[in-house]
Phi, psi and omega in degrees: 000138182286149178280153178277150178291155179299144185291329178299320181289324180293321187279329185248111181293335176297314178297322182293320181292323180286330181290334180288347180274356181250150180218155175268127179241136181234127182238136174272136181232131178266129180286130178290336184281307188258337186085359178285154177266144174230170183236139173251125183243141178208150170247114189228167175293140187298339177280345181255013182296314182298324176294321180292323181284334179281319183262323188082010180258000000 
């Protein structure tokens, strides 16, 4: 079942509009030592997604 949105976002339309500009990005990263995969997660602005995937920072 989905979680309800935060009440602050529901009450303030400016916050709701700004929240839509962010996205959660998950990138797989392979460890050079063991060869196992790990995941890097970040919530970043939608304009910086390509930079995150290219650099991983």
